[in-house]
N, C-alpha and C positions, 0 to 999 in steps of 0.2 A: 338676588334671584327670588322670584315669587314662588310661594309654596302652593302646589295644586291641591285640590280637594282630595284627590286619590292619595297623595303623599301624606296629607294631614290625617286621613283615615288610617293609613298604614302605621303611622307613628302612634296614633291613639290606641290602636289595637295592640301594638307591641307593648305600650306602657301598661295597658289594662292586663294583658297576659302576664307581664312581669310582676305586677302587684298581686294578682291572684296566686301565682306560683310562690311568691314570697310568703303570703299568708298561709298557704298550704304547708310550706317548709317549716314555718314557725310552729304551726299546730302539730306537725309531724314530730318535731323535736320535743315539744312539750308533753307528748304522750309516750313516745318511744323510749327516750333516754331515762326518764324517771321509772318507767315500767321495768326496764333492764336492771336498774339499780335495786328496785324493790323486790323483783324476783330473786335476785342473788342474795339479798338480805334474808329472805325467807328460806333460802336453801343453805344457810350457814350450818345447820346441823348435819346436812348431807356432806358438806365439805369436811367436817371432822370425822365422819364415819367412812366416807368413800371419796377421797379427794379426786381420784381419776374420773369418776362419774360426774362430780360437780363441775370440773373443768371441761368435760365434754358438753354438758348443758350450756355452760357459759359460752363455749365456742359456737354453738348453734345460734344462740341469741346474738352474739357478736356478728356472725355472718349475716343474719337478718337485718341488723342495723346497717351494715355496709351495703346490703342490697337496696335498702331504702334510699341511701345516698346515690347509688347507681341509678335508681329509678328516676331521680330528678333529671339526670342528663339523658337517659334513655328515652323518656317521654318528650324531651325537647328535640329529639332527633340527633343527639350526639352519640354516634355509634363507633364501633371499633372494628378494624380489619387487622388480622394478625399475619405475620410473616415469619419465615425462618423455621427453627426447630419447633416441634410440637412438645410443649412443656407438660402436657397431660401425662406423657410417658413417665415423668419423674415426680408426679404430684404426691406420691406416697413416700418419697425419699426426703431426706433433709437437704436443703439447698439454701444458698445465699444469693439474693437477687440484687444485682447492681443496676441502677437506673439513672439515666441522665435527667437533669432537673431544669425545667424551663419556667413553670408557673405552678400555682396552687392546684390547678386542675389536673396535674400529673397524678396526684394521689387519688382523686376521684376516678380518673381513667383506669388506674390499677384496681380500684375497688370494683369497677365494672368488669374489666376483662378477666379477672381471676375468679369471678363468681361461678363459672362453669368448669373449674379445674378441680373437681372432687372436694377433698377435705381441706384444701389449701387455705381458704379464707379463714376458717374457724381455728386453724392451727398455726397461723402465722404471727410473727412479731415484727413490729415496725420500729425503725429508728427515725425520729423526726426532731425538728427544731423544738427547743423547749417552749417557744411561744405558743405552740399548739396545745400545751397543757392548760392554757387559760381560755380556750375556745369552748363552745358548747359540747364538743365531742371529747374534751379533755378527760372528764371523769370516766368515760367509757374506756379510753386508752389506758388510763391509770389502773383500772380494775383488771383489764385484760393482760396487763404486764408489758406494754410497749415501753420503749426507752426514749426519754426526752434528753437531747444532747445540747449543751450550750456551745455556741460557736465562739471563736476568738482564741488567740494565742495564750491569753492569761488563764483560760479555763481548760486548755487542751489536755494537758497531762492528767489533771484530776478527773476529767470526764472519761478518759480511757480506762482509768482504774475503776471508776464507778460502773462503766459498761461491762468490764470483765466480771465484777461482783454480781451485777444484775443478771448476766447470762448464766453464771454458775448457780444462782439462786432460783431463777424462774424458767429458763428455757426448757430443760428436760423435765422438771417437776410438773410443768403444765403441758407437757407433751407437744411442744412446738415443733414444727417441721420446716417452715420457710422463714427466713429473716430478710427483710427488705430495707435497703439503705440507698441513699443518694450520695455517692462519694465526692461529688463536686463541692459539697458543703454549702450550697446556696443556689439561688436562681441564676440562670445563665446571664441575664441582663445586668445583674449586680456584680458578678465575678469575672466576666469576660475580659475587661480591660486589665485587671490585676493579673489574671492568668496569662494573658498575652505578653505582658511585661516580664513576667517570670520566665516564660518560654524563651523570649528573646535573650534574656540575660544568661540562660543556661543552655542555649543552643538546642532548644526543643522545637518541635513542629508548631507552626502558627495555626491555631484552631479558631474557627468562627462560630460553629454550631454547638460546640461543647466547650467545657473548660478542663484543664488538667485536674485529675482527681487527687484527693488527699488519702494518705496511706493508713492513718491511725486506726479508725474503726474497722476497716477491712482486716488489718493485721490481727487485731484483738479477737475478732470473730473467728478467724481461721485458727489461731492458737488455742482458743477456748473450746471450740466446737468440733474440730477435726479429731476423729478417733485415733488411738495409737496405731502404729503400723500393723498391717494385716498379718504379718508373721508372728504377732504377739510378743515382740521383744521391745524393750526400751532402747533408745539410742545410747550406745556405749555400754550396753550390758546384755546379759543373757536371761534376765528375769522374764518368765512367761506370765502374761497378763490374761486373766480369765475373760472370756468373751462376755461383753456387756450386752444388755438388752438393746441399746441403741448402736447403730452402725456408725454414728457420727455424721458430720457434714459430708455429703457425697458429691454435690454438684455446685457449680457456680453458674447462674443464669444471667447472662449479659443481656439486659433489656434496653432497647432504644425506642423512645417515643418520638413520633414525628407528626407535626400538625401541618395541614395544607398551607402553603405559602409561608411557613415558619411563624404562623400566628397562633400562639398557644391559647388554650382556654383557661381562664382563671375561675376561682370558686364563685365569684359574683355572677359570671356568665352561666356557670353550671346551675346555679340556683334560680336566676331570673329568666334564663332562656331567651334573651333578646337577640342572640346571634342566630343566623340561619343554620339549619341542620348541617352538621359537620362530621366528616369521617376522620377519626384519629387512627393513625397507623402505628402498630407496635411490632417490633422485630425482636425475636429471641434467638440467642445462640447459647448452647449448653456446653460447658466444659467440665470434665471430670476433675474433682478437687485434687486428685493425685498429680495432675498436670500443672497445678498452680504452685510456683516456688514458695518456699517458706522464708528464705533469707530476705531481710528488709530491702536490700538494693535490687535483688532479682525480682521481688514482688512489686516493687515500685515500677520497674521497667515493664513488667507484665501488665500491671494496671494501666500504665500510660498507653501501652499498645492497644488495650481494649478501647480506650477513648479516642485514640487515633483512628481506629476502625469505625467507631461511631461517627466520627467526622466524615469519613468517606461514605458511609451509609447515608447519612443525612444530606450530603452534597448531591449524591446520586438521586435521592428522593426528591429534593427540591428542583432538580433539573428535569426529571422525567415523570414524577408523580408516582413512582414505584421504587421499592427496594431492589437492589441488584440480585441476580441469582447466586446461589452458593457456588463456590469454586468447583469446576468440573461439570456444572450443569448449565443448560442454555436458557432456562426459563425459571423465574421465581414464582412460587405458588403461594397465593394468599388464601386466608380463611376468614370468612365473615363471622364475627362473634355475635351470638344471639342470646337474648333473654326472653323468658316467657312472661308475657303481659299478665296472664292469669295468675302465675306464681307471685309476681310483684304486687298485684292487687290483693292477693291473699295475705301477704305479709303486711301490707299497709293496713288492711282491715283488722288483722290481729292486733296491730299496734294500737289502733283507735279503740278496739274492744277492750284491750288491756287497760288503757287509760280510763275508760269508763268504769271498768271493774274496780280499779284502785280508788277512783273518786267515790264510788258507792260505799266501799269498805270504810274509807276515812270519814265519810258523812255519818255512817252508822256508828262508828266508834265515838265520834264527837258527840252525837246525841245521847249515847249511853253514858258518857263521862260527864257531860254538862247538862 
């Protein structure tokens, strides 16, 4: 089939736009990430004198970095519409966020749609595959205190021990509020066949749009972060526990990401912007942590039920283009998530100004020393 002039021009424009966006992203990373690191190096004396204030400043810088990532998609027309419970209502409480995983763009989508949820972004901890440690953003996540988990049976037990130690050391000392994890343990396209075979063998539901979740990390988080019973007694005893400053984990936020036609956005698309403007749909359902069972078998069944519900939500979405209404209601209400272009431009400008400032400082020091 012959290519028309109009088609050739469209392809040329898309390639040029992708090239310019990639150049901007590289420049953005080259100024923003080193500036983040250098600011925190300069603030080390404050960390020793006032750790709480140091991690507050680090959280603000972290939120700005995530906003920069969000801006790449926002300016390409990749927007978000939210459904279900309003998570802003629990943004100041501790919560565990369970998310289905389809592609690398899921993380970018969360970076975007959580930007307007109060202090959540700067006070959240991410659980992600260890391979992300070696990306350009790895140094930022390491400093922030995110946890990189190795997949596979050979590493599973050791990783869960390391996760428990990590939570005890960093979660409350850095005033974290939300912890985000992907219980499926990998992308949908990679785990679907194995999950379906496991489901068939164990007489579990056949799932197409999600996979059966893994229990390990969820169980460790609940055991480590849920506060003692509200009556202040230990199980099996009458010892009264003094009320701690933290109320502990209070909510589980079941988050379902849906892409039109089931075509997820990957990180390459997010950066290059060659896909047409797309609306990603995110559905939230909030559960009080007291309603989540603690026993492994009961917790496994509870977690499976959440992903069976995700399957139903996604099936309805792919058939109708919308999520179903909550039980007892006749209409589902959606909310368009928005970001301020002025705010995003301000943050990007600050990043480039910081990069220029650090360059001038190092140039001056170099001339003084040599």
